[in-house]
Each structure stands twice: as C-alpha cells, then as structure tokens.
C-alpha positions as CSV (number, residue, x, y, z in Angstrom):
1,M,116.8,115.4,85.3
2,E,115.5,112.0,86.6
3,W,112.3,113.4,88.2
4,C,110.9,114.6,84.8
5,R,111.7,111.5,82.8
6,P,109.0,109.1,81.8
7,W,108.7,105.8,83.8
8,V,107.2,102.4,83.0
9,G,105.9,100.2,85.8
10,G,103.9,96.9,85.8
11,S,104.7,93.2,85.7
12,F,107.3,92.5,83.0
13,Q,110.8,91.3,82.5
14,S,112.0,93.5,79.6
15,V,111.2,96.7,77.7
16,A,112.0,96.9,73.9
17,G,114.4,94.0,74.3
18,V,116.2,95.5,77.3
19,T,116.1,93.4,80.5
20,C,114.4,95.4,83.3
21,A,112.1,93.7,85.7
22,N,108.8,95.6,86.5
23,L,110.3,99.1,86.4
24,A,112.1,101.1,83.9
25,R,113.2,104.7,83.4
26,L,113.1,106.1,79.8
27,D,115.3,108.7,78.1
28,A,113.7,111.6,76.3
29,D,113.8,109.7,73.0
30,G,111.8,106.8,74.6
31,T,114.7,104.4,74.8
32,V,115.4,102.6,78.1
33,D,117.8,104.5,80.4
34,R,120.4,101.8,81.1
35,S,121.9,103.9,84.0
36,F,118.9,102.8,86.1
37,T,118.5,99.2,87.2
38,A,115.4,98.1,89.1
39,P,116.4,96.2,92.2
40,A,115.4,92.7,93.0
41,A,113.1,94.1,95.8
42,V,110.6,95.2,93.1
43,G,111.5,92.9,90.3
44,G,110.3,89.5,91.4
45,A,108.2,87.2,89.2
46,Y,105.2,87.8,91.4
47,D,105.8,91.5,92.0
48,Y,104.0,94.4,90.4
49,V,104.8,98.1,90.2
50,G,101.6,100.1,90.3
51,W,102.7,103.6,91.3
52,V,105.9,105.6,90.6
53,Y,106.6,109.1,92.1
54,P,109.9,110.7,91.1
55,L,111.4,113.1,93.6
56,A,113.2,116.3,92.7
57,D,116.5,115.0,94.2
58,G,116.6,112.1,91.7
59,R,115.2,109.4,94.1
60,V,111.9,107.8,93.4
61,L,109.0,106.4,95.5
62,V,107.7,103.1,94.1
63,G,104.5,101.4,95.2
64,G,102.8,98.1,94.3
65,Q,103.2,94.5,95.5
66,F,106.7,93.5,96.4
67,E,106.9,90.0,97.9
68,G,110.7,90.2,97.6
69,Q,110.8,92.9,100.2
70,R,109.7,90.5,103.0
71,P,111.2,87.4,104.6
72,F,109.3,84.2,104.2
73,G,106.1,84.4,106.2
74,G,106.5,88.1,107.0
75,P,104.3,91.0,105.9
76,D,104.3,92.2,102.3
77,E,105.9,95.6,101.7
78,N,104.2,97.9,99.3
79,L,106.2,101.1,99.3
80,V,110.0,101.6,98.8
81,R,112.3,104.5,97.9
82,L,115.0,104.0,95.3
83,Q,118.2,105.9,94.6
84,A,118.7,107.5,91.2
85,D,120.6,104.4,90.0
86,G,117.8,102.0,91.2
87,A,119.4,100.9,94.4
88,V,117.1,100.6,97.4
89,D,117.3,103.6,99.7
90,T,117.8,101.8,103.1
91,T,117.2,105.1,105.0
92,F,113.5,104.8,104.0
93,E,111.6,102.1,105.8
94,S,107.8,102.4,105.4
95,D,105.5,100.6,107.8
96,L,102.9,100.2,105.0
97,S,102.1,96.6,104.2
98,G,99.2,94.5,102.8
99,L,98.5,92.9,99.5
100,F,99.2,95.8,97.1
101,L,99.2,99.5,96.6
102,L,97.3,100.7,93.6
103,S,97.7,104.5,93.7
104,A,99.0,107.3,95.9
105,A,99.6,111.0,96.1
106,V,102.3,113.0,97.9
107,L,101.5,116.4,99.5
108,P,104.2,119.1,99.6
109,D,104.7,118.5,103.3
110,G,105.4,114.8,102.8
111,T,102.0,113.4,103.6
112,I,101.2,110.3,101.6
113,L,97.7,109.2,100.6
114,A,97.8,105.5,99.7
115,A,95.1,103.4,98.1
116,G,94.8,99.6,97.6
117,M,94.4,96.5,99.7
118,L,96.5,97.6,102.7
119,H,97.1,97.0,106.3
120,S,96.9,100.0,108.6
121,W,100.1,101.2,110.3
122,T,98.2,100.9,113.6
123,G,96.7,97.4,112.8
124,G,93.9,95.8,110.8
125,S,93.2,95.6,107.1
126,H,91.8,98.6,105.2
127,Y,91.1,99.8,101.7
128,F,92.4,103.3,102.1
129,V,95.1,104.6,104.4
130,R,96.0,108.2,104.9
131,A,99.1,108.9,106.9
132,E,101.8,111.5,107.4
133,L,105.3,110.0,107.0
134,E,108.6,111.1,108.4
135,P,111.4,111.6,105.8
136,D,112.6,108.1,106.6
137,G,109.2,106.5,106.0
138,R,108.1,106.0,109.6
139,I,104.5,106.9,110.6
140,R,104.0,110.3,112.1
141,R,100.2,110.3,112.2
142,E,97.5,108.1,110.8
143,F,93.9,109.3,110.1
144,P,90.9,107.1,110.7
145,P,91.2,104.2,108.2
146,D,87.7,102.6,108.4
147,A,85.7,105.4,106.7
148,I,85.8,103.8,103.3
149,P,84.3,100.3,103.2
150,A,85.4,99.2,99.7
151,M,88.3,99.4,97.3
152,V,89.9,102.7,96.4
153,I,91.9,102.5,93.2
154,A,92.8,106.1,92.3
155,V,94.0,109.2,94.2
156,V,94.5,112.6,92.6
157,L,95.8,115.6,94.5
158,Q,94.4,119.0,93.9
159,P,96.5,122.2,94.2
160,D,94.5,123.3,97.3
161,G,95.5,120.1,99.2
162,K,92.2,118.3,98.7
163,A,92.3,114.8,97.2
164,V,89.8,113.2,94.8
165,I,89.5,109.4,95.2
166,G,87.8,106.9,93.0
167,G,86.9,103.2,93.5
168,A,84.2,100.7,94.3
169,F,82.8,102.4,97.4
170,E,79.3,103.7,97.9
171,T,79.9,105.8,101.1
172,V,82.7,107.8,102.6
173,Y,82.5,108.6,106.3
174,G,78.9,107.6,106.1
175,A,78.1,110.1,103.3
176,P,76.7,108.7,100.0
177,R,79.5,108.9,97.5
178,N,79.1,106.4,94.7
179,G,82.6,105.7,93.4
180,V,84.0,109.2,93.5
181,A,84.6,111.5,96.5
182,R,86.7,114.5,97.5
183,L,88.6,114.6,100.8
184,N,89.5,117.8,102.6
185,A,93.1,118.4,103.8
186,D,92.2,116.9,107.2
187,G,91.2,113.6,105.5
188,R,87.4,114.1,106.0
189,V,84.9,114.0,103.1
190,D,84.2,117.3,101.4
191,P,80.4,117.9,101.9
192,G,80.5,120.5,99.0
193,F,81.5,117.9,96.4
194,H,78.6,116.0,94.9
195,P,79.6,113.7,92.0
196,P,76.8,112.3,89.7
197,E,75.3,108.9,90.6
198,R,77.2,105.9,89.3
199,A,80.2,108.1,88.7
200,G,82.8,105.4,89.7
201,L,83.0,101.7,90.1
202,G,80.4,101.3,92.8
C-alpha cells in the first residue's frame, strides 16, 4: 500500500537515473515507483519538499516551499495534497503560506501542527502555526501563533496527543525552553516537561 512505502523528498531532478523532481515514491526493493509522478506544483527548480505524510487512502500530504503553486506576485503555498498517482488533489486548498514548511505532524482528528517560516492563517508572519484543518484544507481554528519567538524546525507527535518541538527558540509562551519543548493537546506549553539546558539549537 502507498502509505507504507518509503518516500524521498528534497531538491533534486532525478533519483537513481529516473527523472522525478523533488519527490519520489520507492518500491519495497528501493527502486523508484514509476506509477507516481510528482506534479509541477512541487517540482520547480526553486522548490523544495521538506515533509511528506502518506495517508491511509493512498493520498499524501506534502509540505515545503512551492513557488509553482502561486501566481506571479502571489503568496507562496507550503502544503498540498496529492493523489496516489501524484496528481494535485484540487479538493484540498490549504490557507498555509509563507517561505517554507520544515516539519509537521497530523493528529488523528486531522489537526495539523506546522513548523517553518510561515504566515498565519489569520495574518502576520510566525515561526510556528498550530491549526485545525477541515478535510478540504480550510482553517477550522487557529491557536495563538506568537508564543514561539524563533524558528521551529521539528515537530514529533506523542501517542497521548502532546507534541515535542525543537528549534532555535529560548522561550515558549514565556516559559524558558532552550531549543526543546513539549506542548499539551491544547497547544500550550507542558509545565511538567523540563529538557536540559542547551538541548536544542537555541
């Protein structure tokens, strides 16, 4: 099944001699799956795929920097959903924009935690955006985006719904957290999680 196959993302034009721009799906033996063709929307010369999340139905969420997704002079798009064959799923239209998406996590209820140099759905530039998305990508609810004053580069979801984030920050919601923090399910910092000093990039 597509959701359990390995994926390769980044900034490239081929894998093992097979033309595939920035995104490729591999077969179990490590060869490129030629039934999947990355669309032009994520395959531009200045585009970059930084995050791939296969869905159980064969579709895949792809995040990064995709200048090809915007008209000239418009906002960058950082999150798209692709069909199993690589075609853009036009029923998914995320409002997420900005320079790039570095990492993200998806909760069972569809909530997406996104990290990178992003624009808030409700306006302004932010380093970390937590939002609940409808199935078609539209914003349902956004949590306060100004609590983290520096770059977040990694998001890891725990089984209990909490999320561990890492990056160049020194505080989260005003609490000292030097590069690593854990967020509760409501998006607030977990006061019971105290990482060692200089744990991250801060």
